Rosetta silent file (secondary structure, phi, psi, omega in degrees, C-alpha in Angstrom):
SEQUENCE: MPKGPRGEKRPADVIGNAVKVMRIATGEEQEDIPAASAAATLGSLGGNARARNLTEEQRKEIAKKAAKLRWAAKAK
SCORE:     score description
SCORE:     0.000 S_00000001
   1 L     0.000  126.615 -176.236   52.261  -17.768  176.339 S_00000001
   2 L   -65.873  157.680 -176.226   52.961  -17.408  172.569 S_00000001
   3 E  -119.851  147.682 -179.990   54.499  -14.197  171.307 S_00000001
   4 L   -80.207 -173.683 -171.356   53.606  -12.060  168.286 S_00000001
   5 L   -65.663  -23.928 -177.833   55.943  -10.891  165.570 S_00000001
   6 L  -114.843   23.503  173.262   57.471   -8.130  167.730 S_00000001
   7 L    86.991    5.810  178.342   57.591  -10.096  171.016 S_00000001
   8 L   -75.507  145.289 -175.655   54.174   -9.074  172.367 S_00000001
   9 E   -79.748  138.202 -178.182   52.329  -11.624  174.426 S_00000001
  10 L  -131.488  150.050  174.546   49.289  -13.309  172.815 S_00000001
  11 L   -64.071  153.550 -173.940   46.748  -15.832  174.167 S_00000001
  12 L   -81.149  -34.189 -179.662   47.498  -19.453  173.464 S_00000001
  13 L   -85.100  153.678 -177.754   44.005  -20.485  172.330 S_00000001
  14 H   -61.089  -50.118 -176.273   42.342  -19.408  169.052 S_00000001
  15 H   -66.756  -40.711  173.783   39.272  -17.910  170.544 S_00000001
  16 H   -59.855  -43.873  178.273   41.190  -15.941  173.180 S_00000001
  17 H   -62.600  -43.546  176.743   43.442  -14.598  170.491 S_00000001
  18 H   -57.821  -42.645  179.273   40.449  -13.641  168.341 S_00000001
  19 H   -59.887  -50.297 -176.151   38.892  -11.740  171.347 S_00000001
  20 H   -59.010  -43.870 -179.507   42.198   -9.932  171.966 S_00000001
  21 H   -62.750  -41.916 -178.787   42.554   -8.904  168.300 S_00000001
  22 H   -60.079  -50.202 -179.676   38.891   -7.687  168.247 S_00000001
  23 H   -56.176  -43.647 -179.895   39.448   -5.675  171.427 S_00000001
  24 H   -67.306  -38.592 -176.746   42.635   -4.064  169.947 S_00000001
  25 H   -66.717  -35.308 -177.165   40.761   -3.366  166.692 S_00000001
  26 H   -92.642   -6.469  175.298   37.841   -1.672  168.377 S_00000001
  27 L    86.915    6.499  178.418   40.037    0.379  170.728 S_00000001
  28 L   -72.482  -29.138 -174.593   38.912   -1.350  173.998 S_00000001
  29 L  -131.656  141.844  174.829   42.531   -2.507  174.606 S_00000001
  30 L   -95.894  139.360  179.432   45.910   -0.915  173.762 S_00000001
  31 L   -94.639  125.490  179.346   48.539   -3.081  172.252 S_00000001
  32 L   -82.865  107.882  177.012   51.852   -2.939  173.969 S_00000001
  33 L  -102.593  122.972  179.723   54.623   -2.897  171.261 S_00000001
  34 L   -72.182  143.805  175.451   58.094   -2.976  172.692 S_00000001
  35 L   -70.535  157.543  177.820   60.622   -0.402  171.329 S_00000001
  36 L   -64.424  142.820 -178.400   63.549   -1.614  169.285 S_00000001
  37 L   -68.819  158.912  176.117   66.460   -2.708  171.300 S_00000001
  38 H   -56.609  -43.872 -174.660   69.668   -0.578  171.403 S_00000001
  39 H   -66.338  -39.060  174.412   71.522   -3.287  169.759 S_00000001
  40 H   -65.345  -38.076  173.448   69.079   -3.454  166.812 S_00000001
  41 H   -63.962  -47.749  174.234   69.186    0.265  166.383 S_00000001
  42 H   -61.854  -35.684 -178.560   72.972    0.417  166.451 S_00000001
  43 H   -64.858  -42.941  176.854   73.198   -2.572  164.161 S_00000001
  44 H   -68.336  -34.009  174.680   71.154   -0.860  161.512 S_00000001
  45 H   -65.770  -41.242 -178.833   73.210    2.305  161.733 S_00000001
  46 H   -69.177  -33.586  178.455   76.378    0.354  161.306 S_00000001
  47 H   -64.993  -45.231 -178.787   75.057   -1.526  158.274 S_00000001
  48 H   -63.655  -40.663 -178.975   74.076    1.862  156.599 S_00000001
  49 H   -63.379  -47.514  174.912   77.503    3.320  157.412 S_00000001
  50 H   -61.201  -43.276 -179.376   79.285    0.325  155.856 S_00000001
  51 H   -60.220  -33.450 -175.720   77.178    0.453  152.741 S_00000001
  52 H   -75.188  -29.471  176.325   77.947    4.202  152.265 S_00000001
  53 H   -79.496  -16.372  179.379   81.754    3.451  152.648 S_00000001
  54 L   -82.797  149.155  174.290   81.893    0.559  150.142 S_00000001
  55 L   -86.157  162.002 -179.115   82.613    1.192  146.473 S_00000001
  56 H   -56.187  -41.132  177.163   80.296   -0.165  143.796 S_00000001
  57 H   -60.257  -38.815  177.291   82.786   -2.930  143.005 S_00000001
  58 H   -63.419  -45.714 -171.831   82.951   -4.013  146.620 S_00000001
  59 H   -68.253  -37.646  178.001   79.262   -4.146  146.904 S_00000001
  60 H   -61.713  -45.202 -172.989   78.983   -6.247  143.623 S_00000001
  61 H   -65.799  -45.610  178.034   81.650   -8.708  144.957 S_00000001
  62 H   -61.294  -41.681  179.365   79.716   -9.065  148.257 S_00000001
  63 H   -64.622  -46.904  177.429   76.402   -9.590  146.454 S_00000001
  64 H   -52.697  -49.412 -174.933   77.986  -12.256  144.107 S_00000001
  65 H   -59.604  -47.782 -179.547   79.449  -14.087  147.072 S_00000001
  66 H   -63.121  -43.037  174.846   76.142  -14.067  148.903 S_00000001
  67 H   -56.836  -42.831  175.840   74.188  -15.254  145.903 S_00000001
  68 H   -58.304  -47.555  179.768   76.663  -18.091  145.365 S_00000001
  69 H   -63.224  -38.204  176.980   76.270  -19.224  148.980 S_00000001
  70 H   -62.173  -43.481 -174.309   72.417  -19.085  148.683 S_00000001
  71 H   -74.178  -35.033  179.658   72.405  -21.114  145.614 S_00000001
  72 H   -64.641  -38.963 -179.051   74.921  -23.634  147.027 S_00000001
  73 H   -65.827  -40.706 -178.354   72.593  -24.052  150.098 S_00000001
  74 H   -71.392  -27.712 -176.672   69.471  -24.726  147.884 S_00000001
  75 H   -68.371  -25.260 -173.467   71.413  -27.303  145.884 S_00000001
  76 L   -73.475    0.000    0.000   71.990  -29.530  149.037 S_00000001
């Protein structure tokens, strides 16, 4: 069974999916949205903490390096 953007289960056929979306929109059915995993929550906290501890120069250097890698990948 296909999964939606947050991992929820969806019907495989187009008509079944349309019926499910209609039922959710009209309130006949509740959509089960899984909570964020502990790893995702802790990962976002760690990223924010790292950003707070970096100096402006360090952030600029990291951004330049990332941009260079992105452009190099597009050139291939």
